[in-house]
N, C-alpha and C positions, 0 to 999 in steps of 0.2 A: 504493500500500500504506500510505502514511502515514495517510490518512483511515480506512482499514479498521482499522489498529492502534489508533487512537483509539476507534473503535466497539467493538472487541473488549476494550479496556481497561475500557470502561464496562459491557460485557455479554459476558463470556467464555463464556457458555452459548449463544451465537448459532450454531447448527449451520450454517445456510446460509452465513454469512460465513466460517466455517472451511473449508467446501467451496470457496468462492470463492478464499480465500487459497491453498489447495492447487492450484487450477486455474491461478491466476496464476503461482505459483512454478514449476509444471510447464511452463507455456508459455515461461518464460524459462530452462528447463534446470536449475532448482534442484530436482533430484529429492529430495534429502534434506529440503529445506524443504517440498516437497509432501507427502512421506511424513509428516513430523511433523504438519502441519496435518490431514491426513486421518486419521491415527491418533488425534489428539485428538478429532476429530469423532466417530469411532467410540466413543471412551471416553465422551463425553457423551451419545451417542444409540446405544446398543449394538444397538438393533433396526432400524437403518436399512439400506438397501441401497446407497446412493450412495457413502459413504466406502469401504465394503468392496469394491465393484465397482472404484472408482478404484484402490484399493490392490492389488487383484488384477492389474490391468493394469500398474501401476507396478512392482510387484515382479517380475512375469513378464517384461515386455518392456524394462524400463529398468534395474532394480537387479539383475536376473538371480538372484533368489532364488526358485527354483521352489516350495519348501516353503511359504514365506510367501504366494506368489501363490495356490497351491491353497487354502491355509487361508482366505484372504480371499474367494476366489470361492465356496468352500463356505459361508462365513458369509452371503453374499448369499442363497443358496438356503435356508439354515436360517431366516433372517429372513423370507423370502418365497418359499415353494416354487412360487408361480405366476409368478415373475418370469422370463419367457422369455429376456431378454438374458443373465441369469445362466447359464442352461444353455448357450446358444450361445457365450458368451465362454469358459467353462471348456472346452468341447469344442475350440474353436479353439486355446486355449492348449495343450491336450494335443497336438493335431495339429501345431502349428507350433513349439512350444518344448519341452514336457515329453514328448518323443516316446516315452520308455520307458513312459509311461502310456497311450499311444494304441496300439491301439484299445480295449483292455480296459476301462479306466476310462471312456472316452468312451461306450462302449456301455452300461455300467451306468448312467451318469448319464442318458443319453437315454431309456433304458427306464424309469427312475424318473420322468423328466419326462413321458413318455407316459402313465404310470399316473396322475400328478397332473393332466395336461391332455390327455386322449385325443383331442380334436379339434383340437389346435393344429397347424397346417400347418408351422410352423417346426421343431418337434420331429420330425414325420413325415418331412419333407424331409431333415433332418439324419441321421436313421436310414437313409433310403434311400441317401444319398450315402456314409455311413460304410460300409455293407455293399458298395456298389459299389467303393469305394476298396480294401477288403480282399479283394475278389474273391469275396464271398459273393453270387453272382448270384441265388440263390433268395430269400434274405431281401431283397435290394435290390428285386426285382420285387414282393414282397409289400408293401413300404412305398411304392413308386411307385404301385402300384394303390390302396393305401389313400389316398394323397394325392389321386389322381384321383377317388376316390369322394366326396371332400369338395369338390374343385374340379375338375370335369370339363372345364373350358375352358382349363386351363393347358397350352398347347402345348409349352412347354419340358420340362415333366415328362413329357408324352406322348411326346415325342421320345426322352428318356432311357430310358423304358420300352421303346419299340420297338427302340432300339439294343441293349438287353440281351436282348431276345427273339430277336435274329437273330445 
């Protein structure tokens, strides 16, 4: 970090280096230092996805601040509505951590993702499994079928569909 500090002193606007600082601090368990580095990266490049994605994970899974996690994940999608990992990470966050928002907010999010990216198999698969998880077999079947219409050779999805039909 000493060399990076010298580099940042000379060029405090170096976004990639701030991301690296946050990653290094996070790797060593310095979550507050990681937060500060990624927050600064977001301040100097407010249209990026990387710092906000990292902050979403950090706030959600390490700092246990659900509101800030959700805000940062949503900033990712505001900055790039086509960024699939942003949708998937926020849905996983709702499912695993912010359970009071699952499945309602996850469904809204995935349907918005489907509207923006109608042929994306990750979104389609996530919708299928969300509906399966909440016991909406009819909608789960619709999305598993939609998935197979795009990728007919996916045996795992075919097996899921067959198990729902029986």
